Every structure is written in C-alpha cells, then in structure tokens.
PAROPA-341604 format. One line per 10 residues: number of its first residue (from 1); their letters; for each residue x, y, z of C-alpha. Coordinates in Angstrom, 2 decimals. Each point is the difference from the previous one (the first is absolute). Layout:
BEGIN
NUM = A = X,Y,Z; ...
END
This chain:
BEGIN
1 = AYAAAAEYAL = 0.00,0.00,0.00; 2.84,2.36,0.85; 1.69,-0.69,-3.36; -3.28,0.63,-1.86; -0.50,3.29,1.85; 3.55,1.08,-0.80; -0.45,-0.91,-3.65; -3.27,1.99,-0.14; 1.73,2.98,1.62; 2.79,-0.14,-2.58
11 = ESLWLVDERF = -2.51,-0.21,-2.86; -1.99,2.96,1.32; 3.22,1.97,0.46; 0.94,-0.75,-3.60; -3.43,1.18,-1.18; 0.38,3.24,1.93; 3.51,0.61,-1.32; -1.18,-0.62,-3.57; -1.80,3.35,0.02; 3.21,1.84,0.79
21 = IIKDGDFVVL = 2.09,-1.58,-2.77; 0.51,1.90,-3.26; -1.40,-1.97,-2.94; -0.02,0.53,-3.75; -2.95,2.18,-0.99; -0.35,1.70,3.40; -0.50,3.75,0.29; 2.73,1.52,2.16; 1.23,3.45,1.03; 3.65,0.96,-0.50
31 = QRGDVYKAVQ = 1.49,2.33,2.60; 3.17,2.04,-0.13; 0.19,2.55,2.78; -3.27,1.93,0.00; -0.86,-0.88,-3.61; -2.45,-2.81,-0.88; -1.10,-1.66,-3.23; -2.62,-2.72,-0.57; 0.91,-2.70,-2.55; -0.92,-3.58,-0.82
41 = IQKKRKVIFE = 2.53,-2.81,0.28; 0.65,-1.34,-3.48; 3.07,-1.99,-0.96; 2.34,1.46,-2.61; -1.79,3.34,0.16; 2.14,3.13,0.35; -1.12,2.39,2.77; 1.17,3.61,0.15; 0.00,1.56,3.46; 1.80,3.20,1.01
51 = KQWFFLDNAV = 1.92,0.21,-3.30; 1.25,-3.57,0.39; -1.08,-3.16,-1.78; 0.03,-3.55,1.33; -1.85,-3.34,-0.11; -2.15,-1.43,2.79; 0.64,-3.67,-0.81; 2.21,-0.62,3.08; -2.66,1.44,2.32; -2.33,-2.97,-0.60
61 = GELYGSTFEV = 0.06,-2.30,3.02; 1.29,2.64,2.43; -2.02,1.47,2.85; -1.79,3.34,-0.19; 2.05,2.73,1.63; 3.27,-1.41,-1.32; 2.69,2.44,-1.09; 1.89,-0.50,-3.25; 3.03,1.57,-1.58; 0.07,0.62,-3.74
71 = ASGGSLQPRK = 3.01,-1.77,-1.46; 1.55,0.35,-3.43; -2.27,-1.15,-2.80; -3.14,1.09,1.85; -0.29,-3.06,2.24; -1.12,0.28,3.64; 2.19,-1.47,2.72; -1.49,-0.48,3.50; 1.70,2.16,2.58; 0.52,-2.24,3.00
81 = SKHPEIPAEV = 1.85,2.18,2.51; 0.55,3.70,0.40; 3.48,1.39,-0.42; 1.41,2.30,2.66; -0.43,3.64,-0.89; 3.49,1.20,0.86; 3.00,-1.78,1.53; 0.75,0.89,3.61; 3.25,1.77,-0.87; -1.77,2.38,-2.36
91 = KESGMDNRNI = -2.64,1.02,2.56; 1.61,3.26,1.02; -2.00,3.20,0.08; 0.51,3.67,0.61; -1.73,2.35,2.40; -1.79,2.13,-2.60; -0.07,0.79,-3.73; 0.97,3.67,0.13; 3.37,-0.49,-1.72; -1.25,-2.24,-2.81
101 = VDDGRSQKLT = -0.25,1.77,-3.36; -1.98,-1.65,-2.78; 2.22,0.96,-2.92; -0.33,-3.30,-1.89; 3.64,-0.98,0.57; -0.39,-2.10,3.13; -0.58,-3.24,-1.97; 3.10,-1.47,-1.63; -1.92,-2.51,-2.14; -1.30,1.34,-3.30
111 = RDDIETLKEQ = -3.04,-1.19,-1.92; 2.23,-2.06,-2.30; 1.59,-1.70,3.00; -3.43,-0.94,1.36; -1.04,-1.41,-3.38; 3.22,-2.02,-0.06; -0.81,-1.43,3.42; -3.44,-1.02,-1.27; 1.54,-1.70,-3.02; 2.35,-1.91,2.30
121 = GLKGQEIVQQ = -3.06,-1.52,1.70; 0.06,1.91,3.29; -3.34,0.06,1.77; -1.78,3.05,1.35; 1.24,-0.40,3.58; 3.60,-0.28,-1.19; -0.33,3.09,-2.18; -1.40,1.95,2.95; 2.96,-1.16,2.09; 2.40,1.25,-2.67
131 = LVENSTTFRD = -1.76,3.38,-0.05; 0.31,0.25,3.80; 3.70,-0.84,-0.05; 0.76,2.48,-2.80; -1.92,2.89,1.57; 2.29,2.58,1.63; -2.77,1.54,2.11; -1.81,-3.12,1.20; 1.97,-0.32,3.28; -0.59,3.66,0.81
141 = KTEFAQEKYI = -3.79,-0.30,-0.24; -2.18,-0.62,3.01; -1.36,-3.47,0.65; -3.45,1.05,-1.20; 1.42,1.52,-3.19; 1.96,-3.17,-0.69; -3.15,-2.11,0.27; -1.83,2.33,-2.40; 2.93,-0.18,-2.44; 0.05,-3.83,0.05
151 = KKKKKKYENI = -3.78,-0.19,-0.35; 0.09,2.32,-3.01; 2.76,-1.97,-1.74; -1.70,-3.33,0.70; -3.18,1.23,-1.60; 1.97,0.95,-3.10; 2.31,-2.97,-0.46; -1.56,-2.99,1.76; -2.27,-2.05,-2.27; -2.19,-1.51,2.69
161 = ITILKPSTRI = -3.66,-0.87,-0.58; -2.55,-1.42,2.43; -3.01,-2.00,-1.25; -3.14,0.53,2.09; -3.43,-1.59,0.02; -2.64,2.51,-1.17; -2.22,1.52,2.69; -2.26,3.02,0.34; 2.61,2.06,1.83; 2.83,-0.78,-2.44
171 = LALMYHGREP = -2.08,0.66,-3.13; -1.43,3.20,1.51; 3.55,1.18,0.74; 1.07,-0.91,-3.53; -2.82,1.86,-1.74; 0.20,3.03,2.29; 3.73,0.25,-0.56; 0.09,-0.58,-3.76; -3.41,0.95,-1.46; -2.20,1.69,2.63
181 = GKICHLRYDT = -2.32,1.46,-2.65; -1.17,-3.48,-0.99; -1.38,-0.64,3.49; -1.41,3.52,0.58; 2.93,0.71,2.39; -1.36,-2.57,2.44; 2.54,-0.60,2.77; 0.38,-3.34,1.71; -1.04,1.29,3.45; -3.17,1.46,-1.55
191 = LAQMLTLGNI = -0.72,-3.35,-1.66; 0.43,-1.76,3.36; -2.51,2.38,1.60; -2.47,-0.65,-2.83; 0.16,-3.76,0.58; -0.54,0.51,3.73; -2.84,2.51,-0.30; -1.69,-2.15,-2.66; 0.11,-3.05,2.34; 1.43,-2.20,-2.76
201 = HAGSKVIVFE = 0.15,-3.60,1.21; -0.38,-3.54,-1.28; -3.49,-1.16,-0.93; -1.44,3.45,-0.73; -1.54,1.44,-3.15; 1.78,3.22,-0.98; -0.67,2.45,-2.86; 3.14,1.70,-1.33; 0.13,2.91,-2.42; 3.53,1.20,-0.69
211 = TCAGLVLGAV = 2.24,1.42,-2.71; 3.31,-0.71,1.76; 1.28,-2.62,-2.49; -1.56,-2.76,2.11; 2.05,0.70,3.15; -3.02,0.54,2.27; -1.73,-3.04,-1.50; 3.07,-2.16,0.63; 0.28,1.29,3.57; -3.64,-0.93,0.67
221 = MERMGGYGSV = 0.46,-3.47,-1.52; 3.15,-0.60,2.04; -1.74,1.03,3.22; -2.96,-2.33,-0.74; 2.32,-2.95,-0.62; -2.04,-1.55,-2.82; -3.22,-0.29,2.02; -3.10,2.06,-0.75; -0.91,2.08,-3.05; 1.56,3.10,-1.53
231 = IQMYPGGGPT = -2.04,1.92,-2.58; 2.04,2.44,-2.04; -1.92,2.84,-1.59; 1.89,1.38,-2.99; -0.45,2.88,-2.46; 0.61,-0.33,-3.72; 0.44,-3.19,-1.95; 1.69,-2.14,2.63; 1.72,-0.05,3.41; 3.68,0.90,0.50
241 = RAATDSFGFP = 1.92,-2.53,2.11; 3.70,0.56,-0.61; 0.83,0.19,3.71; -2.41,-2.82,0.84; 1.88,-2.34,-2.35; 3.28,0.93,1.74; -1.29,-1.56,3.25; 0.16,-3.44,-1.63; -3.17,-1.30,1.64; -0.81,-3.73,-0.35
251 = EHFHRTLHEF = -2.97,-1.16,-2.06; -2.52,-0.21,2.84; 0.50,3.72,0.72; -1.18,0.88,-3.50; -3.16,-2.09,0.41; -1.17,2.46,2.67; 0.46,2.99,-2.33; -2.96,1.32,-2.01; -0.33,3.04,-2.25; -2.89,2.23,-1.02
261 = PLCKVKALLA = 0.03,3.08,-2.28; -0.95,3.29,1.59; -2.11,1.00,-3.01; -2.53,-2.80,0.75; -0.54,0.84,3.68; -2.95,2.29,-0.76; -1.80,-2.75,-1.92; 0.72,-2.49,2.79; -1.47,2.34,2.63; -3.06,0.67,-2.14
271 = GTLSPDEEGK = -0.54,-3.71,-0.57; 0.14,0.35,-3.80; 3.12,-2.11,-0.42; -1.40,-3.25,-1.38; 2.02,-3.23,-0.02; 0.31,0.17,-3.79; 1.45,3.51,0.13; 2.48,-0.71,2.79; 3.53,-0.07,-1.28; -0.82,1.81,-3.21
281 = DSVDGPAAEH = 2.58,2.64,-0.65; 0.97,2.05,-2.97; 0.54,-3.22,-1.98; -3.50,-1.33,0.71; -3.27,0.70,-1.77; 0.48,0.85,-3.68; 3.72,-0.62,0.32; -0.58,-3.55,1.22; -2.44,-0.69,-2.83; 2.50,1.41,-2.47
291 = LDTTAGQLAS = 2.66,-2.24,1.53; -2.19,-3.06,-0.47; -0.86,0.89,-3.62; 3.66,0.70,-0.72; 1.01,-3.39,1.34; -2.70,-1.67,-2.08; 1.01,1.88,-3.15; 3.64,-0.93,0.51; -0.87,-3.67,0.43; -2.27,-0.07,-3.08
301 = SANEQRKERD = 2.51,1.88,-2.15; 2.75,-2.39,1.08; -2.15,-3.02,-0.97; -0.85,1.55,-3.39; 3.64,0.69,-0.75; 0.95,-3.56,0.91; -2.66,-1.34,-2.43; 1.24,2.31,-2.76; 3.59,-1.15,0.50; -1.04,-3.64,-0.12
311 = AEDSSPEGME = -1.89,0.63,-3.24; 2.99,1.81,-1.53; 2.37,-2.78,1.00; -2.23,-2.64,-1.64; -0.24,1.99,-3.27; 2.75,0.02,-2.66; 0.67,3.63,0.81; 0.93,-1.00,3.52; 3.58,-0.62,-1.09; 0.31,3.64,-1.09
321 = SSSVEPEDRD = -1.34,1.30,3.32; 2.50,-2.02,2.06; 2.17,3.12,0.30; -2.88,1.84,1.72; -0.42,-2.67,2.70; 2.36,1.62,2.56; -2.01,3.24,-0.19; -3.25,-1.94,0.52; 1.52,-1.79,2.98; 1.02,3.32,1.55
331 = KEERERRKEN = -3.52,1.32,-0.45; -1.42,-3.11,1.56; 2.36,0.33,2.98; -0.98,3.64,0.50; -3.69,-0.86,-0.15; 0.51,-2.82,2.47; 1.79,2.35,2.39; -2.82,2.53,-0.29; -2.53,-2.72,0.71; 1.95,-1.17,3.06
341 = KAQEKKVKME = 0.27,3.56,1.29; -3.74,0.47,-0.40; -0.66,-3.19,1.97; 2.44,1.07,2.72; -1.79,3.34,0.30; -3.32,-1.79,0.39; 1.42,-2.21,2.76; 1.51,2.99,1.82; -3.29,1.90,-0.24; -1.86,-2.95,1.45
351 = EKRKKLSAAA = 2.48,-0.28,2.89; -0.32,3.71,0.67; -3.79,-0.28,0.00; 0.15,-2.79,2.59; 2.37,1.98,2.23; -2.23,3.06,-0.13; -3.06,-2.11,0.79; 1.74,-1.35,3.10; 1.06,3.51,1.09; -3.53,1.33,-0.58
361 = ALLQGRNADG = -1.44,-2.79,2.15; 2.34,0.98,2.85; -0.89,3.68,-0.30; -3.76,-0.52,-0.23; -0.10,-1.23,3.59; 1.16,3.47,1.16; 1.69,-1.62,2.98; 3.68,0.86,-0.54; 2.13,0.11,3.15; 2.07,3.00,-1.03
371 = LVVASRFHPC = 0.84,2.56,-2.66; 3.46,1.30,-0.95; 0.38,2.89,-2.46; 3.34,1.42,-1.20; -0.03,1.58,-3.44; 1.03,3.04,-1.97; -3.67,0.77,-0.75; -2.22,2.16,2.18; -1.07,-2.38,2.79; -3.40,1.54,0.84
381 = PVLLTLLRFV = -2.27,-1.52,-2.72; 1.82,-3.35,0.18; -0.28,-0.17,3.79; -3.69,0.96,0.13; -0.83,-2.63,-2.63; 2.05,-2.90,1.36; -1.13,0.54,3.59; -3.38,-1.36,-1.05; 1.60,-3.45,-0.37; 1.42,0.01,3.54
391 = APSRPFVVYC = -1.92,-1.60,2.87; -0.80,2.01,3.16; 2.58,0.24,2.79; 2.85,-0.49,-2.47; 3.08,2.24,-0.43; 1.03,1.93,-3.08; 3.20,1.91,-0.75; 0.84,2.47,-2.77; 3.48,1.23,-0.91; 0.79,3.15,-1.97
401 = QYREPLIECY = 3.22,1.84,-0.56; -1.78,3.32,0.63; -2.23,1.17,2.83; -2.72,1.95,-1.83; -1.72,-2.97,-1.74; -0.24,-1.83,3.32; -1.45,3.10,1.70; -2.75,-0.02,-2.62; -0.60,-3.71,0.65; -0.18,0.72,3.73
411 = SKLREQGGVI = -2.62,2.73,-0.49; -2.12,-2.10,-2.38; 0.01,-2.98,2.36; -1.03,2.18,2.94; -2.90,1.39,-2.03; -1.06,-3.34,-1.44; 0.32,-2.01,3.21; 0.41,-3.75,0.22; 3.53,0.20,1.47; 1.50,0.71,3.40
421 = NLRLSETWLR = 3.47,0.45,1.46; 1.18,2.08,-2.96; 3.65,0.92,0.31; 2.32,1.89,-2.34; 3.68,-0.44,0.87; 3.43,0.70,-1.44; 2.89,-2.43,0.33; 3.46,1.21,0.95; 3.23,-1.97,0.02; 3.63,0.81,0.74
431 = HYQVLPNRTH = 2.96,-2.34,0.14; 2.62,0.16,2.72; 3.65,-0.95,-0.14; 0.79,-2.10,3.07; 3.76,-0.30,0.48; 2.27,0.35,3.05; 0.45,3.68,0.96; -1.73,1.24,-3.17; -3.71,-0.84,0.17; -2.03,2.68,-1.79
441 = PVLLMSGGGG = -2.82,0.37,-2.56; 0.97,-0.65,-3.60; 0.39,3.31,-1.80; -1.95,-1.07,-3.09; -3.60,-1.11,0.56; -3.22,-0.45,-1.92; -2.01,3.22,-0.28; -3.38,-1.65,0.36; -1.66,-3.39,0.02; -3.46,1.04,-1.16
451 = YILSGTTIDD = -3.32,0.13,1.86; -2.39,-2.72,1.19; -3.76,0.23,0.53; -1.44,-2.88,2.03; -3.34,-0.82,1.56; -2.61,-2.66,0.74; -3.26,-0.66,-1.81; -3.33,-0.22,1.85; -3.57,-0.91,-0.87; -1.86,3.34,0.03
461 = SASASGPQKA = -3.27,-1.28,-1.50; -1.80,0.36,3.38; 1.22,3.55,0.62; -1.16,1.26,-3.40; -3.65,0.29,1.12; 0.49,1.71,3.36; 2.25,3.06,0.00; -2.61,2.07,1.91; 0.08,-2.31,3.02; 3.42,1.27,0.95
471 = EEPAPKRIKL = -1.44,3.41,1.04; -0.92,1.05,3.54; -2.71,-2.18,1.58; -3.60,1.26,-0.19; -0.77,0.17,3.79; 2.74,2.59,0.54; -1.43,2.20,-2.75; -3.48,-0.20,1.55; 1.36,0.97,3.41; 1.84,2.95,-1.52
481 = QETVA = -3.23,1.24,-1.67; -1.89,-0.17,3.33; 2.59,2.13,1.82; -0.02,2.63,-2.75; -3.84,0.18,0.07
END
C-alpha cells in the first residue's frame, strides 16, 4: 500500500510539473530587463527580440522561468549558475564622485576592441569584466556608482533572456510598456481592481465588452479558470483577441467563451431576433443566396466543360486540341478551388450561426453575474444597454481612460435608478526602489491609470409605482393643519 501511494504521489507530481515545462507550440513571454515580448515556440523559427535574433529550439523541455544565454549562431544555452559581478580585489571604491570628469577618455578599450572580444567568443560577463578593468575611473567611483555602471554595461552586452509563462500581470506589463494605445492605456493595477470589483470567479456568467486587444477578456478567462461562461460583445465584423491568444489557454477554456455582435442587441432585447436570423451578418441574406447560386453555377459549368472536353477528345479534331489541354486543366483547377472556397464559407457561416444562437440563448435569460466594460467608445449607451442583461444584486465595472464619460454614466445611472453603491475612482501607482541605504520612489512613474466606475444592480420594479410614499407621513400633516387653524 505504501509503494502504491508513493507511486501515485510521483505520478501526480509529474502531472503537476508537466504544466510548467516548455513545449513546442506553447505561447511564452520573453523577458530581458524590463522589456517583454509574447511569442509562440516553433522549432527552426527565427525570433527577433531587442535587436537580436535567435532560435527557441533549445528551450523545449526546460522549465518556465529558466534563463538562457544567446550563443553564436542564435542558439540558446541554459544559464545554470550566476557569475560573480566583480572579483574581490577589484571591489574598491572612493568616497564621492566630485573629482571624476566624464571626458570620454576614461575607457581604454575602443569599439573595435570590444568587437574583437566578441569575435573571440567572450561572453557578456567577461566583456563587462574587461570594461571594468580597463576603466581608469572605476576605482574612484562610489560603491553605488560602481553598481550602476556594472548594471548599465550588463544590460548592453549580456545576451540573457528569461522565458516566462504568460499571465495577466505579465501581458498587461508588456502591452502597457510597448503599445499602451492598443489597450486604452489600461495599467495592470487598474485591471486587477476591475477583476476584484467585478467579482470575477469560477462558475459565473460574465458579459465582457472591450477594445483592449483581448487583454481584459483573457484576464477574465484566466480568473474563471475554465469554469462558467464568458460572453464577449464585440463591435464591427468580429472580435479582436490578439492578447487572448497570447495566454495560450487550453481547449476547455475556449468552450466557455461565446460571442455576440453589439449591433444585434437591440433586436434581442425587443424579441425580434428569430432563430433563423441569428448569426446572420453582412454575408447573410442576399449575399448567402448569391453564394449558393455561385457555387451551383460553378459546379454546373465545371460539369459542362468536362463533357465538352470528353466530346472533343473522342472526335478526330481532339488530336489538334491536345495543346489546349493544359489551359483547360488550369481552368478546371481554378473552378474547383472557387467551389471549395464557397463550400468553406458556407460551413463557416453555419458555425457562426450556431455560436451566435448559443450566445443569444445565454443572454435571453438576463441573469448574468457581472458586466465588465473597457473600450475606446463612449461607455454610456453601451453600459445602459448591457445592464439589462445583468441579474439583480450583481456587480458591474466600467473602465475609461478619461473621467468625463464616466461622470456622464454616473449621472445617468442616478437618474435612471436600478443601481446602488455607485463609485467613481482613480487608480494611482508608484514604484519604489528598495536597496540598502537608498530606498526612495522611482523618479519615473506612470502619469495616470485611468478611471473606474463600479456599482451593484438592484430590482427596482417595486419602487417604480410608489415614489410619493417616501414623503412625510399624513398624520403629521393633519396635526400641523390643526395647530395653524
């Protein structure tokens, strides 16, 4: 029994560790300093990161969080142990930097010498050591200045890359650092507050409307853990999920994801969205009929041409038309491709219709457990419309980069009613450097993290008929009239 229990423990440990092993086809995040980049592991595929190219083949089979060094030829070599920063005999420092003059002549090594060292195969740490030894002012600098100098040179010459497993925090940092406009300047601390205020948890039904490249959608799906339902409302022809794909969710996560176009919400609320019309987009209706007739015409024309060719081949003139056969074959291939494309479009349209029918069935219950809105559009009309799908006593949260649209939403909700605990807040974040004898706020910080409007829905159907009952009771008014008389 003990051996069986030990074997089961080892098997379960192996299953747990399997999630943290880098595999071919996984989505990963490359880190170098404070810079991140999301890529997919593909063998023999060249990746360019921070003006350097390399292959990720050697990363397969390693653990997430492993650090690699880029070797010659673009191959990654696992970095097992850290090298010492400076030898003990070099660690001498001055009292202050007042006598150090930055005239550009303190470094004996020239650019050509450094390139020669690289060609000789010296690694980044060794090149940094050579720069320290050939600097005439390094020993005169203070200990803090020496550390800053080494850190700066390491960032420039060390080719070290860390491979991380994608998460909400890492991807939010990556987008906010590289392309903040794509996510409406949504900061990762603001995103964390949205998930908390929206009460996102496993097993819930959440409506998400966002134009942040799928980052908010991916954060909601990660928090739910593949349990529950996520309904993405999207404008235009289709949803944008670039950041959602970078999470690398397994298949069962995608089964919980549904999508519904924003342009059909009005028909769904009015009850005029019939099952036959669900899923019809700009390619439905006359376009679908035209697609069917086109496919039929292509098939009939292909059959007619085949019959004509057979008749020509059987006739005596068929020998003369043998030189035209390659052209006829090319035409037949083109027609066959067109026919296949038409059939593929029909299949895709049918799949889209089924997905929209499933999303409409979820929305028709009007019992969603939460609503999350983060878009570049004005949030007021979207919020007032989508709140009708949320059940009472459920939270909602709206993000906007600017304050004025949310103030308008706040005023409209107060006038309309149906919500309580309305709160408009601004997020603020500042990083601190925590080091011995020099702990202080970082000089550069984010100017703003946007604004959040949150609240809770209520059932106000009973209060709609009795606003006059909230006035002063009638007996007191009668008593007041008697005293005046």
